[in-house]
C-alpha positions as CSV (number, residue, x, y, z in Angstrom):
1,M,-40.4,-5.4,-1.4
2,K,-43.7,-6.4,-3.5
3,N,-42.9,-5.8,-7.5
4,R,-45.4,-4.1,-9.7
5,K,-47.3,-7.0,-10.9
6,G,-47.8,-8.7,-7.4
7,N,-46.6,-11.9,-8.8
8,R,-43.8,-12.6,-6.1
9,K,-43.7,-15.6,-3.8
10,P,-45.6,-14.8,-0.4
11,T,-42.8,-15.1,2.9
12,A,-43.4,-17.3,5.8
13,H,-44.8,-14.7,8.0
14,E,-47.4,-13.2,5.6
15,Q,-50.8,-14.9,6.1
16,R,-52.9,-15.4,3.3
17,T,-56.3,-14.4,3.8
18,R,-58.0,-15.0,-0.2
19,R,-60.5,-17.5,-0.4
20,F,-60.9,-19.4,-3.9
21,E,-63.7,-21.4,-4.9
22,L,-63.5,-24.0,-6.9
23,R,-66.4,-26.6,-8.7
24,L,-65.9,-29.7,-9.6
25,S,-68.0,-32.7,-11.0
26,E,-67.6,-35.8,-8.7
27,A,-65.1,-37.4,-11.1
28,E,-63.0,-34.4,-11.1
29,R,-63.8,-34.2,-7.0
30,A,-62.2,-38.1,-7.0
31,Q,-59.5,-37.2,-9.3
32,F,-58.6,-34.5,-7.2
33,L,-58.6,-36.3,-3.7
34,E,-56.2,-38.9,-5.6
35,L,-54.5,-36.6,-6.8
36,E,-53.6,-34.9,-3.4
37,K,-53.2,-38.2,-2.0
38,A,-50.5,-39.5,-4.2
39,L,-48.3,-36.2,-4.0
40,G,-48.7,-35.4,-0.3
41,L,-50.0,-31.8,-1.1
42,S,-53.0,-30.1,0.5
43,R,-55.7,-29.2,-2.2
44,A,-54.8,-25.4,-1.4
45,D,-50.9,-26.3,-2.4
46,I,-51.7,-27.8,-5.4
47,V,-53.3,-25.1,-6.9
48,R,-51.2,-22.8,-6.2
49,I,-48.4,-24.9,-7.9
50,R,-50.6,-25.6,-10.8
51,V,-51.9,-22.6,-11.6
52,L,-49.4,-19.8,-10.3
53,Q,-45.5,-21.1,-10.9
54,H,-46.6,-23.7,-13.7
55,S,-49.2,-21.2,-15.8
56,K,-47.2,-20.4,-18.6
57,K,-45.8,-24.0,-19.1
58,M,-49.5,-25.7,-19.2
59,L,-51.8,-23.2,-20.1
60,V,-53.0,-22.6,-24.0
61,N,-54.9,-20.3,-25.7
62,T,-56.7,-22.9,-28.0
63,T,-58.2,-20.8,-30.0
64,E,-55.1,-18.9,-31.1
65,V,-52.9,-21.9,-31.6
66,M,-56.0,-23.3,-33.8
67,K,-56.1,-20.0,-36.1
68,L,-52.1,-20.7,-36.2
69,L,-52.6,-24.3,-37.1
70,D,-55.2,-23.0,-40.0
71,S,-52.9,-20.8,-41.5
72,I,-50.0,-22.9,-41.5
73,G,-52.4,-25.5,-43.3
74,T,-52.9,-22.9,-45.9
75,E,-49.0,-22.2,-46.5
76,I,-48.7,-25.9,-46.2
77,G,-51.5,-26.2,-49.3
78,R,-49.8,-23.5,-51.5
79,S,-46.2,-25.0,-51.5
80,G,-48.2,-28.3,-52.3
81,N,-49.6,-26.1,-55.1
82,N,-46.0,-25.1,-56.4
83,I,-44.7,-28.0,-56.2
84,N,-47.5,-29.5,-58.3
85,Q,-46.8,-26.6,-60.7
86,L,-43.1,-26.7,-61.0
87,A,-43.6,-30.4,-61.7
88,R,-46.2,-29.5,-64.7
89,H,-43.8,-27.2,-66.3
90,A,-40.8,-29.9,-65.8
91,N,-43.0,-32.7,-67.3
92,I,-43.5,-29.6,-70.3
93,L,-40.1,-29.1,-71.0
94,Q,-39.1,-33.2,-70.6
95,Q,-41.6,-33.5,-73.7
96,Q,-40.4,-30.9,-75.6
97,G,-36.7,-32.2,-74.8
98,M,-35.7,-29.0,-72.9
99,L,-35.6,-30.0,-69.5
100,H,-31.6,-30.4,-68.7
101,D,-30.1,-32.8,-66.0
102,V,-28.5,-30.1,-64.2
103,L,-31.9,-28.3,-62.9
104,I,-33.3,-32.3,-62.1
105,R,-30.0,-31.9,-59.7
106,D,-30.3,-29.2,-58.3
107,L,-34.4,-29.4,-57.8
108,I,-34.1,-32.8,-55.9
109,P,-32.0,-31.5,-52.5
110,L,-34.6,-28.9,-52.3
111,L,-37.5,-31.3,-53.0
112,T,-35.6,-33.5,-50.2
113,E,-35.6,-30.5,-47.5
114,Y,-39.3,-29.6,-48.3
115,I,-40.2,-33.4,-47.2
116,R,-38.1,-33.5,-44.3
117,L,-39.4,-29.8,-42.8
118,Q,-43.2,-31.0,-44.0
119,R,-42.5,-34.5,-41.9
120,E,-41.1,-32.6,-39.0
121,L,-44.1,-29.7,-38.9
122,E,-46.2,-32.8,-38.9
123,Q,-44.9,-34.2,-35.9
124,S,-44.7,-31.0,-33.8
125,I,-48.4,-30.6,-35.1
126,R,-49.5,-33.8,-34.0
127,Q,-47.3,-33.1,-30.2
128,L,-49.3,-30.1,-30.0
129,I,-52.4,-31.6,-30.9
130,R,-52.1,-34.0,-28.0
131,L,-51.2,-31.6,-25.5
132,I,-54.1,-29.6,-26.0
133,R,-56.2,-32.5,-25.9
134,G,-54.6,-33.5,-22.6
135,Q,-55.2,-29.5,-21.4
136,T,-59.2,-30.4,-22.0
């Protein structure tokens, strides 16, 4: 029974009657033939596996990702601005002798966590950029 989306695997007795043409440069063709030999699969099987079975894993809408990265960058900038404002205010309080040790002790773990999260985000963005570059 065929599901509504038509994305079921073909059965052994089902014939493939539709053709799909792909244009490649000479370098891409050579790379494709090398992949075919290395994997021991036909070209059609390679395309079916890479495009149909693993499409969600390997295809990324780079325009959307870049928009999201841009908004993340904006938020990081805002966070940095807020930290600078807090530091400026703390310096003013320090000069007036009104800065309490309790405030500093409460702020240090928050800033430490912020730095940890920012580093983790930077690593994730670098990995994402590497993945996107590998796709193009």
